[in-house]
C-alpha positions in Angstrom: -113.1 -38.3 189.4 -109.8 -40.7 188.9 -107.0 -40.4 186.1 -108.6 -43.5 183.9 -112.0 -41.7 184.2 -110.7 -38.4 182.7 -108.9 -40.8 180.2 -111.9 -42.4 179.3 -113.9 -39.1 179.6 -111.0 -37.7 176.9 -111.3 -40.7 174.9 -115.2 -40.9 174.2 -114.3 -37.0 173.1 -111.8 -37.4 171.0 -113.6 -40.2 169.2 -117.2 -38.6 169.3 -115.0 -35.3 167.3 -113.6 -37.5 165.0 -116.8 -39.3 163.5 -118.0 -35.7 163.9 -115.1 -34.8 161.2 -115.6 -37.6 159.0 -120.0 -37.1 158.7 -118.6 -33.7 158.3 -116.4 -34.1 155.5 -118.9 -36.9 153.7 -121.8 -34.9 153.4 -119.5 -31.6 152.7 -121.8 -30.0 149.8 -118.4 -29.6 147.2 -118.0 -33.1 147.5 -121.9 -34.1 146.4 -120.9 -34.9 142.5 -117.9 -37.1 143.7 -120.6 -39.5 146.0 -123.2 -39.2 143.7 -120.9 -40.4 140.8 -120.9 -44.2 141.5 -125.0 -43.8 141.4 -125.0 -42.4 138.0 -122.6 -44.9 136.6 -124.2 -47.5 137.9 -127.4 -46.8 135.7 -124.5 -46.1 132.3 -125.6 -48.1 129.7 -122.3 -50.6 128.8 -123.3 -50.8 125.2 -119.9 -48.9 123.8 
């Protein structure tokens, strides 16, 4: 493999790892309440 081939391979692995990290962070069960908050806020009545 040439240097550019190795560089592209490492870059692809790095991007895949970042993407997997974002997915794992977002779908963490501890964050479920925070993620669901806007959905429930949208359904709340505005009559105060």
